[in-house]
C-alpha positions as CSV (number, residue, x, y, z in Angstrom):
1,M,3.1,-1.6,9.1
2,A,0.1,-1.9,6.8
3,P,-3.0,-3.6,8.2
4,S,-3.6,-7.3,7.6
5,A,-7.4,-7.4,8.4
6,P,-9.6,-9.5,6.1
7,E,-11.6,-6.4,5.4
8,L,-10.9,-3.0,3.9
9,T,-9.9,-0.5,6.6
10,H,-9.9,3.2,7.0
11,Y,-6.1,3.0,6.8
12,D,-6.4,1.3,3.4
13,E,-8.7,4.0,2.1
14,Q,-6.3,6.7,3.2
15,H,-3.3,4.9,1.7
16,A,-4.8,3.8,-1.7
17,V,-2.4,6.1,-3.6
18,T,0.6,4.6,-1.7
19,Y,-0.6,1.1,-2.6
20,I,-0.9,2.1,-6.3
21,R,2.6,3.6,-6.3
22,L,4.0,0.5,-4.8
23,L,2.4,-1.7,-7.4
24,D,3.7,0.6,-10.1
25,A,7.2,0.5,-8.7
26,E,7.1,-3.3,-8.5
27,A,5.9,-3.5,-12.2
28,D,8.9,-1.3,-13.1
29,N,11.3,-3.5,-11.1
30,A,12.3,-0.6,-8.9
31,D,14.7,-1.2,-6.0
32,W,12.8,-1.6,-2.8
33,R,15.1,0.8,-1.0
34,E,14.4,3.6,-3.4
35,V,10.6,2.9,-3.1
36,A,10.8,2.9,0.7
37,R,12.6,6.2,0.6
38,I,10.4,7.9,-1.9
39,V,7.0,6.4,-1.4
40,L,7.0,5.5,2.3
41,S,9.4,8.3,3.4
42,I,11.6,5.9,5.3
43,D,15.4,6.0,4.7
44,P,16.6,2.4,4.5
45,A,20.2,3.6,5.1
46,L,19.1,4.9,8.5
47,E,16.3,2.4,9.4
48,H,16.9,-0.7,7.3
49,D,14.7,-3.1,9.2
50,R,11.8,-0.7,9.6
51,A,12.0,0.3,5.9
52,R,11.9,-3.3,4.8
53,R,9.0,-4.3,7.1
54,A,7.0,-1.3,5.9
55,F,7.8,-1.9,2.3
56,D,6.9,-5.6,2.5
57,S,3.7,-5.1,4.5
58,H,2.4,-2.3,2.3
59,L,3.2,-4.2,-0.9
60,A,1.5,-7.3,0.4
61,R,-1.6,-5.2,1.4
62,A,-1.6,-3.6,-2.1
63,K,-1.6,-7.0,-3.7
64,W,-4.4,-8.2,-1.3
65,L,-6.4,-5.2,-2.4
66,T,-6.0,-6.1,-6.1
67,R,-7.2,-9.7,-5.4
68,H,-9.8,-9.3,-2.6
69,G,-10.1,-5.8,-1.2
70,Y,-11.6,-4.2,-4.2
71,R,-14.8,-6.2,-3.6
72,H,-15.3,-4.3,-0.4
73,L,-15.1,-1.0,-2.3
74,L,-17.6,-2.2,-4.9
75,R,-20.1,-3.2,-2.1
76,R,-19.7,0.2,-0.5
77,G,-20.1,2.2,-3.6
78,A,-18.5,5.6,-4.3
79,P,-18.0,8.0,-1.3
80,K,-20.7,10.7,-1.1
81,S,-18.2,13.4,-2.0
82,E,-17.4,11.6,-5.3
83,Q,-21.0,11.1,-6.5
């Protein structure tokens, strides 16, 4: 499950690429099962409920980041390793 905190978390920073991939998949109208298998590495045929919960929570968090979370990144600035 992705975090639901009202602030950017370390988990969010570590999973930024996952969030972007989920948003891209949604824009392409990809089937959630395929996305869960490829992006989240959870096989919905074996773990349907877990895959769906993970997909839903990560996509919701990705959307939160596009609406609110990016502000936290802007306030922090670029990480030292990227300057």
